[in-house]
C-alpha positions as a Markdown table, in Angstrom:
| # | Residue | x | y | z |
|---|---|---|---|---|
| 1 | Unk | 75.6 | 119.6 | 55.5 |
| 2 | Unk | 77.1 | 116.4 | 56.5 |
| 3 | Unk | 76.3 | 113.6 | 58.6 |
| 4 | Unk | 79.5 | 113.5 | 60.6 |
| 5 | Unk | 79.4 | 114.6 | 63.7 |
| 6 | Unk | 81.8 | 118.2 | 64.1 |
| 7 | Unk | 84.3 | 116.3 | 66.3 |
| 8 | Unk | 87.3 | 116.5 | 64.4 |
| 9 | Unk | 88.3 | 111.7 | 64.3 |
| 10 | Unk | 91.5 | 111.9 | 63.7 |
| 11 | Unk | 91.7 | 109.3 | 61.2 |
| 12 | Unk | 95.2 | 107.5 | 59.2 |
| 13 | Unk | 93.8 | 106.1 | 56.1 |
| 14 | Unk | 96.2 | 104.7 | 53.5 |
| 15 | Unk | 95.4 | 103.8 | 50.7 |
| 16 | Unk | 97.3 | 101.2 | 49.1 |
| 17 | Unk | 97.3 | 99.3 | 45.7 |
| 18 | Unk | 97.9 | 95.8 | 44.8 |
| 19 | Unk | 100.0 | 97.0 | 41.2 |
| 20 | Unk | 100.2 | 99.9 | 38.7 |
| 21 | Unk | 97.6 | 99.3 | 37.0 |
| 22 | Unk | 95.0 | 98.8 | 39.2 |
| 23 | Unk | 96.9 | 102.2 | 40.6 |
| 24 | Unk | 95.7 | 103.6 | 37.3 |
| 25 | Unk | 92.1 | 102.2 | 37.6 |
| 26 | Unk | 91.2 | 103.4 | 40.8 |
| 27 | Unk | 92.2 | 106.0 | 40.1 |
| 28 | Unk | 90.2 | 107.0 | 37.0 |
| 29 | Unk | 87.6 | 106.6 | 39.4 |
| 30 | Unk | 87.7 | 108.5 | 42.0 |
| 31 | Unk | 91.0 | 110.3 | 43.2 |
| 32 | Unk | 92.3 | 109.5 | 46.7 |
| 33 | Unk | 92.0 | 112.2 | 48.2 |
| 34 | Unk | 88.0 | 111.6 | 47.1 |
| 35 | Unk | 88.7 | 108.3 | 48.2 |
| 36 | Unk | 89.7 | 109.6 | 51.8 |
| 37 | Unk | 86.2 | 112.2 | 52.1 |
| 38 | Unk | 83.7 | 108.7 | 51.7 |
| 39 | Unk | 86.1 | 107.4 | 54.2 |
| 40 | Unk | 86.3 | 110.5 | 56.9 |
| 41 | Unk | 82.2 | 110.4 | 55.9 |
| 42 | Unk | 81.4 | 106.5 | 57.3 |
| 43 | Unk | 83.8 | 106.1 | 60.2 |
| 44 | Unk | 83.0 | 108.5 | 63.9 |
| 45 | Unk | 86.1 | 106.7 | 65.8 |
| 46 | Unk | 90.2 | 108.3 | 66.0 |
| 47 | Unk | 92.1 | 105.5 | 64.3 |
| 48 | Unk | 93.5 | 103.2 | 61.8 |
| 49 | Unk | 92.4 | 101.8 | 58.7 |
| 50 | Unk | 94.6 | 100.6 | 55.4 |
| 51 | Unk | 92.4 | 100.4 | 51.8 |
| 52 | Unk | 93.6 | 98.3 | 49.5 |
| 53 | Unk | 92.6 | 97.9 | 46.2 |
| 54 | Unk | 93.6 | 94.5 | 44.2 |
| 55 | Unk | 93.2 | 91.6 | 41.3 |
| 56 | Unk | 91.0 | 89.1 | 41.4 |
| 57 | Unk | 94.0 | 86.1 | 42.3 |
| 58 | Unk | 95.0 | 88.3 | 45.0 |
| 59 | Unk | 91.0 | 88.8 | 46.5 |
| 60 | Unk | 90.6 | 84.9 | 45.4 |
| 61 | Unk | 92.8 | 84.1 | 48.0 |
| 62 | Unk | 91.7 | 85.8 | 50.9 |
| 63 | Unk | 89.1 | 85.0 | 50.3 |
| 64 | Unk | 89.7 | 81.7 | 50.5 |
| 65 | Unk | 92.3 | 82.0 | 53.7 |
| 66 | Unk | 90.0 | 83.7 | 56.0 |
| 67 | Unk | 86.4 | 83.0 | 53.9 |
| 68 | Unk | 86.7 | 79.7 | 53.0 |
| 69 | Unk | 85.0 | 80.4 | 49.6 |
| 70 | Unk | 86.8 | 79.6 | 46.6 |
| 71 | Unk | 85.9 | 83.3 | 44.6 |
| 72 | Unk | 87.2 | 86.7 | 44.4 |
| 73 | Unk | 84.6 | 89.3 | 46.0 |
| 74 | Unk | 84.0 | 92.9 | 46.3 |
| 75 | Unk | 85.0 | 93.9 | 49.4 |
| 76 | Unk | 86.7 | 92.0 | 52.7 |
| 77 | Unk | 87.1 | 93.9 | 56.2 |
| 78 | Unk | 89.3 | 93.0 | 58.9 |
| 79 | Unk | 88.9 | 94.8 | 61.5 |
| 80 | Unk | 91.8 | 94.7 | 64.4 |
| 81 | Unk | 91.0 | 96.8 | 67.0 |
| 82 | Unk | 87.7 | 98.4 | 68.1 |
| 83 | Unk | 86.4 | 99.4 | 70.6 |
| 84 | Unk | 84.3 | 102.7 | 71.6 |
| 85 | Unk | 86.9 | 105.6 | 70.5 |
| 86 | Unk | 88.9 | 103.8 | 68.3 |
| 87 | Unk | 89.7 | 101.2 | 65.3 |
| 88 | Unk | 91.8 | 99.6 | 63.3 |
| 89 | Unk | 90.9 | 97.7 | 60.1 |
| 90 | Unk | 91.9 | 96.6 | 56.6 |
| 91 | Unk | 89.6 | 96.6 | 53.9 |
| 92 | Unk | 90.2 | 95.0 | 50.7 |
| 93 | Unk | 88.4 | 95.5 | 47.4 |
| 94 | Unk | 88.5 | 93.5 | 44.0 |
| 95 | Unk | 88.1 | 96.4 | 41.8 |
| 96 | Unk | 87.5 | 93.9 | 38.9 |
| 97 | Unk | 84.7 | 91.7 | 41.1 |
| 98 | Unk | 82.8 | 95.9 | 42.0 |
| 99 | Unk | 82.9 | 96.8 | 37.8 |
| 100 | Unk | 81.3 | 93.9 | 37.0 |
| 101 | Unk | 78.8 | 93.9 | 39.6 |
| 102 | Unk | 77.9 | 97.7 | 38.8 |
| 103 | Unk | 77.4 | 97.3 | 34.9 |
| 104 | Unk | 75.4 | 94.6 | 36.4 |
| 105 | Unk | 72.9 | 97.1 | 38.2 |
| 106 | Unk | 73.8 | 99.1 | 36.0 |
| 107 | Unk | 75.2 | 101.5 | 38.5 |
| 108 | Unk | 78.0 | 103.5 | 38.0 |
| 109 | Unk | 81.2 | 102.2 | 39.5 |
| 110 | Unk | 81.6 | 105.0 | 41.1 |
| 111 | Unk | 78.2 | 104.8 | 43.1 |
| 112 | Unk | 79.2 | 101.2 | 43.7 |
| 113 | Unk | 82.5 | 102.3 | 45.1 |
| 114 | Unk | 81.1 | 104.5 | 46.7 |
| 115 | Unk | 79.2 | 102.2 | 48.1 |
| 116 | Unk | 81.6 | 98.9 | 49.4 |
| 117 | Unk | 83.9 | 101.4 | 50.7 |
| 118 | Unk | 81.1 | 102.7 | 53.3 |
| 119 | Unk | 79.9 | 99.1 | 53.6 |
| 120 | Unk | 84.0 | 98.5 | 54.2 |
| 121 | Unk | 84.4 | 100.9 | 57.0 |
| 122 | Unk | 80.0 | 100.6 | 58.8 |
| 123 | Unk | 82.1 | 96.7 | 59.2 |
| 124 | Unk | 85.1 | 98.1 | 60.3 |
| 125 | Unk | 83.1 | 99.5 | 63.3 |
| 126 | Unk | 81.2 | 96.6 | 63.7 |
| 127 | Unk | 77.8 | 96.8 | 62.0 |
| 128 | Unk | 76.8 | 93.9 | 59.9 |
| 129 | Unk | 74.0 | 92.1 | 58.2 |
| 130 | Unk | 74.4 | 88.0 | 59.4 |
| 131 | Unk | 70.3 | 88.5 | 60.5 |
| 132 | Unk | 67.6 | 91.1 | 58.9 |
| 133 | Unk | 67.6 | 93.4 | 61.9 |
| 134 | Unk | 71.6 | 94.5 | 61.3 |
| 135 | Unk | 71.2 | 94.6 | 58.2 |
| 136 | Unk | 67.7 | 96.7 | 57.8 |
| 137 | Unk | 70.3 | 98.5 | 60.9 |
| 138 | Unk | 73.3 | 98.8 | 58.6 |
| 139 | Unk | 71.6 | 99.5 | 55.1 |
| 140 | Unk | 69.5 | 101.9 | 56.2 |
| 141 | Unk | 72.8 | 103.5 | 57.1 |
| 142 | Unk | 74.5 | 103.1 | 54.0 |
| 143 | Unk | 71.5 | 104.7 | 52.0 |
| 144 | Unk | 72.1 | 108.1 | 54.6 |
| 145 | Unk | 76.2 | 108.5 | 54.1 |
| 146 | Unk | 75.6 | 108.0 | 50.4 |
| 147 | Unk | 72.8 | 110.5 | 50.6 |
| 148 | Unk | 75.1 | 112.8 | 52.0 |
| 149 | Unk | 77.9 | 112.2 | 49.8 |
| 150 | Unk | 75.4 | 112.8 | 47.2 |
| 151 | Unk | 75.0 | 109.4 | 45.8 |
| 152 | Unk | 71.5 | 107.9 | 45.4 |
| 153 | Unk | 70.2 | 105.2 | 47.6 |
| 154 | Unk | 72.3 | 101.4 | 45.9 |
| 155 | Unk | 69.2 | 99.5 | 47.3 |
| 156 | Unk | 67.0 | 101.4 | 45.1 |
| 157 | Unk | 65.4 | 98.3 | 42.6 |
| 158 | Unk | 66.9 | 99.5 | 38.7 |
């Protein structure tokens, strides 16, 4: 049984790719339909989400401009609107970083990508991990959502 509410959520999801190469690589991991399923599982509000898959150069540029870190990162979330019922956000994924992390963590790229999509969607809904209490709440929600989607706890020791 899904963890989502039985109410129909009207959520528009746009998936973008920085290049045809990245689109091909993402498509080999998960279809757009599957990615949208993961997003809908994690998102309880109406609104609009854009997921953009980028190369390290674009990921680094965005991370430097908005987080002042001079490196590409796995996921960046840019929330624009958030109310009790609606949201609007861009979520940026750097596929090469995700692939490298999955290898280092002995996880499949698919499982790590699903986790980061859930993670980004939770950020878009106002969850964060700036302190231990927030981190525990967010991790608990991620674990529950991933379990509902058939994935293992991403925080379990290797």
